[in-house]
C-alpha positions in Angstrom: -100.7 55.6 80.6 -98.5 52.7 81.5 -99.1 53.3 85.2 -102.9 53.2 84.7 -102.6 49.9 82.9 -100.4 48.5 85.7 -102.9 49.6 88.4 -105.8 48.1 86.4 -104.0 44.8 86.0 -103.0 44.8 89.7 -106.7 45.4 90.7 -107.8 42.6 88.4 -105.2 40.2 89.7 -106.1 41.1 93.3 -109.8 40.5 92.6 -109.2 37.1 91.0 -107.0 36.0 93.9 -109.5 37.2 96.5 -112.3 35.3 94.7 -110.3 32.0 94.8 -109.3 32.5 98.4 -112.9 33.1 99.5 -114.0 30.0 97.6 -111.3 28.0 99.4 -112.5 29.3 102.8 -116.1 28.4 102.0 -115.2 24.9 100.7 -113.0 24.2 103.8 -115.9 25.1 106.0 -113.8 27.4 108.0 -116.7 29.9 108.1 -119.0 27.3 109.6 -116.7 26.7 112.5 -116.1 30.3 113.2 -117.6 31.6 116.5 -118.1 35.3 117.2 -118.0 36.3 120.9 -120.3 39.3 121.5 -119.0 40.1 124.9 -117.1 43.3 125.2 -114.1 43.7 127.6 -113.6 47.1 129.1 -109.8 46.8 128.6 -110.4 46.3 124.8 -112.6 49.4 124.6 -110.1 51.5 126.5 -107.3 50.1 124.3 -109.3 51.0 121.1 -110.0 54.5 122.3 -106.4 55.2 123.4 -105.1 53.9 120.1 -107.5 56.0 118.1 -106.7 59.2 120.1 -102.9 58.6 119.9 -103.1 58.0 116.2 -105.2 61.1 115.6 -102.8 63.2 117.7 -99.7 61.9 116.0 -101.2 62.6 112.6 -102.2 66.1 113.6 -98.8 66.8 115.1 -96.9 65.6 112.1 -99.1 67.6 109.7 -98.7 70.7 111.8 -94.9 70.4 111.9 -94.7 69.9 108.2 -96.9 72.9 107.5 -94.8 75.1 109.8 -91.6 74.0 108.2 -93.0 74.7 104.7 -94.2 78.1 105.9 -90.7 78.9 107.2 -89.1 77.8 104.0 -91.5 79.8 101.9 -90.7 83.0 103.9 -87.0 82.6 103.2 -87.5 81.5 99.5 -89.8 84.5 98.8 -87.1 86.9 99.9 -84.6 85.2 97.7 -87.0 85.2 94.7 -87.5 89.0 95.2 -83.7 89.4 95.1 -83.5 87.4 91.9 -86.3 89.6 90.4 -84.5 92.8 91.3 -81.2 91.6 89.8 -83.1 90.6 86.6 -84.7 94.1 86.6 -81.3 95.7 86.8 -80.1 93.5 83.9 -83.2 94.4 81.8 -82.8 98.1 82.6 -79.3 98.1 81.0 -80.5 96.0 78.0 -83.7 97.9 77.2 -83.1 101.6 78.2 -81.6 104.2 76.0 -80.2 106.0 79.0 -79.8 104.4 82.4 -80.2 106.5 85.6 -77.5 105.5 88.0 -79.5 106.6 91.0 -82.3 104.2 90.0 -79.8 101.3 89.7 -78.3 102.3 93.1 -81.8 102.3 94.7 -82.5 98.8 93.2 -79.3 97.5 94.6 -80.3 99.1 97.9 -83.5 97.1 97.8 -81.5 94.0 97.1 -79.4 94.7 100.2 -82.6 95.2 102.3 -84.0 92.0 101.0 -80.8 90.2 101.8 -80.7 91.6 105.3 -84.3 90.6 105.8 -83.4 87.1 104.6 -80.5 87.0 107.1 -82.6 88.3 110.0 -85.4 85.8 109.2 -82.8 83.1 108.9 -81.5 84.0 112.3 -84.9 83.9 113.9 -85.5 80.4 112.5 -82.0 79.2 113.8 -81.1 78.1 110.3 -77.4 78.2 109.4 -77.3 79.5 105.9 -74.3 81.5 104.8 -74.9 84.5 102.4 -71.2 85.4 102.0 -71.1 84.4 98.3 -74.4 86.3 97.6 -73.1 89.3 99.5 -70.0 89.3 97.4 -71.9 89.0 94.1 -74.3 91.8 95.0 -71.4 94.1 96.0 -69.6 93.3 92.7 -72.8 94.1 90.8 -73.2 97.3 92.7 -69.7 98.4 92.0 -69.9 97.6 88.3 -73.3 99.2 87.7 -72.7 102.4 89.7 -69.1 103.2 89.0 -69.6 106.0 86.5 -68.8 109.7 86.6 -72.2 110.9 85.4 -75.8 110.5 86.7 -76.8 108.7 83.5 -75.0 106.2 81.4 -75.6 104.9 77.9 -76.0 101.2 77.6 -73.4 101.0 74.8 -70.8 102.4 77.3 -71.4 99.3 79.5 -69.8 96.0 78.8 -73.0 93.9 78.5 -71.1 90.6 78.7 -69.5 91.6 82.0 -72.8 92.9 83.3 -74.5 89.7 82.3 -71.8 87.7 84.1 -72.2 89.7 87.3 -76.0 89.4 87.2 -75.9 85.7 86.4 -73.4 85.2 89.2 -75.8 86.9 91.7 -78.8 84.9 90.3 -76.9 81.6 90.6 -76.0 82.4 94.2 -79.6 83.2 94.9 -80.7 79.9 93.3 -78.1 78.0 95.3 -79.5 79.5 98.5 -83.0 78.6 97.4 -82.0 75.0 96.9 -80.1 74.9 100.2 -83.1 76.3 102.1 -85.5 74.0 100.3 -83.5 70.9 101.1 -83.3 71.6 104.9 
């Protein structure tokens, strides 16, 4: 609201100053002494055309580069978001299930590893230098904690939820750190 008022006042002030400046020009008879030359020089025409073409080309090139960079960032960020979603899914499985299938958790962690590897490969293709060592460590800790049981199924009450939440949150924070790092490059 304040910005709209400032813009409106600025426009009003500009209009008033423009009006007084034009009145000054008319009173000083500057407009009467002004002479317009209607001859066209070929050098001026060529200069205008070259300037217009160069301006359009530079604008197109900059817009194209920005679009390509945003596309590359989106590819990397989408993989990281999917990793975060899968970690959240593992956390919710332990919170909401009456009996957790360890093979399901192992397959979800496997999907996380595949997504991480795809992120690393894409990162390598784009020649970006983003280290995933902390994320890899957090995912391995999560895998060890969620699959280190003697049975195929585990009851959620047999799992330390606080420790599970810490491991999941550590992985999620590492993912978000990478998202911020990728987005700022």
